[in-house]
N, CA, C and O atoms as a Tinker XYZ file with bonds, in Angstrom:
   236  protein
     1  N      0.845000   -1.175000    0.000000    73     2
     2  CA     0.000000    0.000000    0.000000    64     1     3
     3  C      0.894000    1.243000    0.000000    63     2     4     5
     4  O      1.876000    1.309000    0.739000    81     3
     5  N      0.554000    2.201000   -0.814000    73     3     6
     6  CA     1.354000    3.417000   -0.844000    64     5     7
     7  C      0.856000    4.425000    0.195000    63     6     8     9
     8  O     -0.144000    4.196000    0.875000    81     7
     9  N      1.566000    5.529000    0.298000    73     7    10
    10  CA     1.238000    6.532000    1.326000    64     9    11
    11  C     -0.122000    7.179000    1.076000    63    10    12    13
    12  O     -0.828000    7.531000    2.021000    81    11
    13  N     -0.481000    7.331000   -0.175000    73    11    14
    14  CA    -1.769000    7.954000   -0.488000    64    13    15
    15  C     -2.924000    7.089000    0.005000    63    14    16    17
    16  O     -3.893000    7.601000    0.565000    81    15
    17  N     -2.821000    5.783000   -0.202000    73    15    18
    18  CA    -3.878000    4.872000    0.259000    64    17    19
    19  C     -4.023000    4.886000    1.769000    63    18    20    21
    20  O     -5.137000    4.890000    2.293000    81    19
    21  N     -2.889000    4.892000    2.473000    73    19    22
    22  CA    -2.937000    4.926000    3.932000    64    21    23
    23  C     -3.540000    6.246000    4.408000    63    22    24    25
    24  O     -4.334000    6.271000    5.349000    81    23
    25  N     -3.154000    7.347000    3.749000    73    23    26
    26  CA    -3.697000    8.655000    4.120000    64    25    27
    27  C     -5.205000    8.698000    3.894000    63    26    28    29
    28  O     -5.937000    9.260000    4.709000    81    27
    29  N     -5.673000    8.111000    2.799000    73    27    30
    30  CA    -7.113000    8.100000    2.527000    64    29    31
    31  C     -7.862000    7.271000    3.560000    63    30    32    33
    32  O     -8.968000    7.634000    3.960000    81    31
    33  N     -7.271000    6.159000    3.997000    73    31    34
    34  CA    -7.911000    5.344000    5.034000    64    33    35
    35  C     -8.014000    6.120000    6.336000    63    34    36    37
    36  O     -9.051000    6.097000    6.998000    81    35
    37  N     -6.933000    6.810000    6.706000    73    35    38
    38  CA    -6.938000    7.584000    7.951000    64    37    39
    39  C     -7.967000    8.707000    7.878000    63    38    40    41
    40  O     -8.726000    8.907000    8.826000    81    39
    41  N     -8.004000    9.438000    6.773000    73    39    42
    42  CA    -8.965000   10.535000    6.621000    64    41    43
    43  C    -10.389000    9.988000    6.644000    63    42    44    45
    44  O    -11.273000   10.596000    7.247000    81    43
    45  N    -10.622000    8.847000    5.996000    73    43    46
    46  CA   -11.945000    8.238000    6.007000    64    45    47
    47  C    -12.386000    7.855000    7.408000    63    46    48    49
    48  O    -13.538000    8.076000    7.782000    81    47
    49  N    -11.477000    7.280000    8.184000    73    47    50
    50  CA   -11.823000    6.910000    9.562000    64    49    51
    51  C    -12.122000    8.139000   10.409000    63    50    52    53
    52  O    -13.034000    8.116000   11.236000    81    51
    53  N    -11.360000    9.212000   10.211000    73    51    54
    54  CA   -11.613000   10.447000   10.961000    64    53    55
    55  C    -12.981000   11.015000   10.592000    63    54    56    57
    56  O    -13.730000   11.447000   11.469000    81    55
    57  N    -13.310000   11.018000    9.305000    73    55    58
    58  CA   -14.612000   11.532000    8.874000    64    57    59
    59  C    -15.759000   10.673000    9.400000    63    58    60    61
    60  O    -16.804000   11.197000    9.786000    81    59
    61  N    -15.569000    9.369000    9.416000    73    59    62
    62  CA   -16.607000    8.477000    9.966000    64    61    63
    63  C    -16.809000    8.764000   11.450000    63    62    64    65
    64  O    -17.943000    8.838000   11.922000    81    63
    65  N    -15.703000    8.927000   12.189000    73    63    66
    66  CA   -15.813000    9.216000   13.617000    64    65    67
    67  C    -16.515000   10.551000   13.851000    63    66    68    69
    68  O    -17.358000   10.662000   14.741000    81    67
    69  N    -16.171000   11.563000   13.055000    73    67    70
    70  CA   -16.812000   12.876000   13.200000    64    69    71
    71  C    -18.303000   12.790000   12.867000    63    70    72    73
    72  O    -19.124000   13.427000   13.527000    81    71
    73  N    -18.651000   12.009000   11.854000    73    71    74
    74  CA   -20.053000   11.838000   11.486000    64    73    75
    75  C    -20.855000   11.141000   12.564000    63    74    76    77
    76  O    -21.976000   11.547000   12.872000    81    75
    77  N    -20.284000   10.090000   13.138000    73    75    78
    78  CA   -20.984000    9.375000   14.213000    64    77    79
    79  C    -21.151000   10.284000   15.429000    63    78    80    81
    80  O    -22.197000   10.262000   16.078000    81    79
    81  N    -20.129000   11.081000   15.742000    73    79    82
    82  CA   -20.217000   12.020000   16.861000    64    81    83
    83  C    -21.311000   13.058000   16.603000    63    82    84    85
    84  O    -22.079000   13.389000   17.507000    81    83
    85  N    -21.384000   13.568000   15.384000    73    83    86
    86  CA   -22.416000   14.542000   15.035000    64    85    87
    87  C    -23.811000   13.949000   15.092000    63    86    88    89
    88  O    -24.755000   14.610000   15.526000    81    87
    89  N    -23.942000   12.706000   14.654000    73    87    90
    90  CA   -25.249000   12.048000   14.683000    64    89    91
    91  C    -25.721000   11.865000   16.122000    63    90    92    93
    92  O    -26.903000   12.045000   16.413000    81    91
    93  N    -24.803000   11.510000   17.024000    73    91    94
    94  CA   -25.204000   11.315000   18.417000    64    93    95
    95  C    -25.615000   12.633000   19.064000    63    94    96    97
    96  O    -26.465000   12.640000   19.954000    81    95
    97  N    -25.030000   13.741000   18.635000    73    95    98
    98  CA   -25.393000   15.041000   19.207000    64    97    99
    99  C    -26.710000   15.568000   18.653000    63    98   100   101
   100  O    -27.463000   16.240000   19.359000    81    99
   101  N    -26.984000   15.265000   17.397000    73    99   102
   102  CA   -28.144000   15.861000   16.713000    64   101   103
   103  C    -29.151000   14.803000   16.289000    63   102   104   105
   104  O    -29.667000   14.862000   15.172000    81   103
   105  N    -29.437000   13.856000   17.138000    73   103   106
   106  CA   -30.294000   12.732000   16.772000    64   105   107
   107  C    -31.676000   13.161000   16.259000    63   106   108   109
   108  O    -32.098000   12.650000   15.221000    81   107
   109  N    -32.407000   14.070000   16.926000    73   107   110
   110  CA   -33.739000   14.426000   16.392000    64   109   111
   111  C    -33.679000   15.058000   15.005000    63   110   112   113
   112  O    -34.522000   14.776000   14.153000    81   111
   113  N    -32.679000   15.917000   14.779000    73   111   114
   114  CA   -32.553000   16.545000   13.468000    64   113   115
   115  C    -32.187000   15.528000   12.402000    63   114   116   117
   116  O    -32.666000   15.616000   11.272000    81   115
   117  N    -31.340000   14.562000   12.749000    73   115   118
   118  CA   -30.942000   13.528000   11.798000    64   117   119
   119  C    -32.142000   12.670000   11.425000    63   118   120   121
   120  O    -32.320000   12.330000   10.256000    81   119
   121  N    -32.962000   12.319000   12.401000    73   119   122
   122  CA   -34.158000   11.512000   12.127000    64   121   123
   123  C    -35.109000   12.281000   11.211000    63   122   124   125
   124  O    -35.654000   11.711000   10.266000    81   123
   125  N    -35.309000   13.559000   11.484000    73   123   126
   126  CA   -36.176000   14.382000   10.636000    64   125   127
   127  C    -35.638000   14.455000    9.216000    63   126   128   129
   128  O    -36.398000   14.360000    8.252000    81   127
   129  N    -34.320000   14.626000    9.087000    73   127   130
   130  CA   -33.683000   14.692000    7.773000    64   129   131
   131  C    -33.867000   13.380000    7.010000    63   130   132   133
   132  O    -34.194000   13.392000    5.824000    81   131
   133  N    -33.659000   12.250000    7.687000    73   131   134
   134  CA   -33.799000   10.954000    7.020000    64   133   135
   135  C    -35.233000   10.701000    6.594000    63   134   136   137
   136  O    -35.471000   10.155000    5.516000    81   135
   137  N    -36.199000   11.094000    7.432000    73   135   138
   138  CA   -37.609000   10.947000    7.052000    64   137   139
   139  C    -37.909000   11.800000    5.823000    63   138   140   141
   140  O    -38.623000   11.367000    4.918000    81   139
   141  N    -37.366000   13.001000    5.796000    73   139   142
   142  CA   -37.539000   13.866000    4.628000    64   141   143
   143  C    -36.940000   13.263000    3.373000    63   142   144   145
   144  O    -37.530000   13.345000    2.295000    81   143
   145  N    -35.761000   12.654000    3.509000    73   143   146
   146  CA   -35.136000   12.011000    2.348000    64   145   147
   147  C    -35.971000   10.845000    1.838000    63   146   148   149
   148  O    -36.111000   10.656000    0.630000    81   147
   149  N    -36.520000   10.068000    2.756000    73   147   150
   150  CA   -37.353000    8.931000    2.353000    64   149   151
   151  C    -38.600000    9.427000    1.627000    63   150   152   153
   152  O    -39.002000    8.856000    0.613000    81   151
   153  N    -39.208000   10.485000    2.147000    73   151   154
   154  CA   -40.403000   11.034000    1.488000    64   153   155
   155  C    -40.063000   11.580000    0.111000    63   154   156   157
   156  O    -40.836000   11.409000   -0.832000    81   155
   157  N    -38.913000   12.235000   -0.015000    73   155   158
   158  CA   -38.492000   12.754000   -1.317000    64   157   159
   159  C    -38.251000   11.620000   -2.301000    63   158   160   161
   160  O    -38.612000   11.729000   -3.473000    81   159
   161  N    -37.650000   10.544000   -1.842000    73   159   162
   162  CA   -37.406000    9.394000   -2.709000    64   161   163
   163  C    -38.720000    8.779000   -3.159000    63   162   164   165
   164  O    -38.841000    8.358000   -4.310000    81   163
   165  N    -39.705000    8.722000   -2.274000    73   163   166
   166  CA   -41.012000    8.170000   -2.636000    64   165   167
   167  C    -41.679000    9.031000   -3.704000    63   166   168   169
   168  O    -42.275000    8.507000   -4.646000    81   167
   169  N    -41.580000   10.348000   -3.559000    73   167   170
   170  CA   -42.167000   11.246000   -4.561000    64   169   171
   171  C    -41.484000   11.064000   -5.911000    63   170   172   173
   172  O    -42.157000   11.010000   -6.941000    81   171
   173  N    -40.156000   10.967000   -5.920000    73   171   174
   174  CA   -39.429000   10.798000   -7.183000    64   173   175
   175  C    -39.782000    9.459000   -7.833000    63   174   176   177
   176  O    -39.963000    9.389000   -9.049000    81   175
   177  N    -39.880000    8.405000   -7.036000    73   175   178
   178  CA   -40.268000    7.098000   -7.582000    64   177   179
   179  C    -41.684000    7.161000   -8.144000    63   178   180   181
   180  O    -41.957000    6.604000   -9.208000    81   179
   181  N    -42.582000    7.834000   -7.436000    73   179   182
   182  CA   -43.952000    7.982000   -7.920000    64   181   183
   183  C    -44.018000    8.731000   -9.238000    63   182   184   185
   184  O    -44.776000    8.356000  -10.132000    81   183
   185  N    -43.220000    9.800000   -9.365000    73   183   186
   186  CA   -43.192000   10.538000  -10.630000    64   185   187
   187  C    -42.630000    9.675000  -11.754000    63   186   188   189
   188  O    -43.110000    9.737000  -12.886000    81   187
   189  N    -41.626000    8.879000  -11.448000    73   187   190
   190  CA   -41.073000    7.981000  -12.462000    64   189   191
   191  C    -42.092000    6.963000  -12.936000    63   190   192   193
   192  O    -42.205000    6.697000  -14.133000    81   191
   193  N    -42.832000    6.397000  -11.998000    73   191   194
   194  CA   -43.873000    5.423000  -12.361000    64   193   195
   195  C    -44.962000    6.101000  -13.189000    63   194   196   197
   196  O    -45.479000    5.511000  -14.138000    81   195
   197  N    -45.310000    7.332000  -12.836000    73   195   198
   198  CA   -46.310000    8.085000  -13.589000    64   197   199
   199  C    -45.855000    8.315000  -15.026000    63   198   200   201
   200  O    -46.641000    8.148000  -15.959000    81   199
   201  N    -44.598000    8.695000  -15.209000    73   199   202
   202  CA   -44.075000    8.948000  -16.557000    64   201   203
   203  C    -44.036000    7.654000  -17.364000    63   202   204   205
   204  O    -44.425000    7.641000  -18.532000    81   203
   205  N    -43.575000    6.579000  -16.757000    73   203   206
   206  CA   -43.520000    5.293000  -17.467000    64   205   207
   207  C    -44.928000    4.841000  -17.827000    63   206   208   209
   208  O    -45.150000    4.337000  -18.927000    81   207
   209  N    -45.879000    5.013000  -16.919000    73   207   210
   210  CA   -47.265000    4.645000  -17.214000    64   209   211
   211  C    -47.844000    5.466000  -18.354000    63   210   212   213
   212  O    -48.571000    4.940000  -19.197000    81   211
   213  N    -47.521000    6.768000  -18.380000    73   211   214
   214  CA   -48.016000    7.616000  -19.464000    64   213   215
   215  C    -47.411000    7.199000  -20.797000    63   214   216   217
   216  O    -48.103000    7.194000  -21.815000    81   215
   217  N    -46.140000    6.852000  -20.805000    73   215   218
   218  CA   -45.505000    6.409000  -22.048000    64   217   219
   219  C    -46.101000    5.092000  -22.516000    63   218   220   221
   220  O    -46.325000    4.904000  -23.712000    81   219
   221  N    -46.361000    4.177000  -21.585000    73   219   222
   222  CA   -46.935000    2.889000  -21.958000    64   221   223
   223  C    -48.381000    3.042000  -22.423000    63   222   224   225
   224  O    -48.837000    2.294000  -23.287000    81   223
   225  N    -49.103000    4.007000  -21.855000    73   223   226
   226  CA   -50.505000    4.199000  -22.253000    64   225   227
   227  C    -50.602000    4.773000  -23.662000    63   226   228   229
   228  O    -51.578000    4.518000  -24.368000    81   227
   229  N    -49.591000    5.553000  -24.080000    73   227   230
   230  CA   -49.620000    6.133000  -25.421000    64   229   231
   231  C    -49.436000    5.074000  -26.499000    63   230   232   233
   232  O    -49.949000    5.222000  -27.609000    81   231
   233  N    -48.713000    4.014000  -26.182000    73   231   234
   234  CA   -48.405000    3.001000  -27.202000    64   233   235
   235  C    -49.507000    2.054000  -27.455000    63   234   236
   236  O    -49.372000    1.158000  -28.288000    81   235
């Protein structure tokens, strides 16, 4: 392994630790954010299904 790979592993571990620390401090906000992301994903999937259905109905 070269120095760049080791440096990337160390930086990744530091970022993971900082993220976990932030999540533990801001748990209610993180839960609200994740619920919002799930709702946004559901809306996007619904729009995709609507577009595919409209294309299939035209044919």
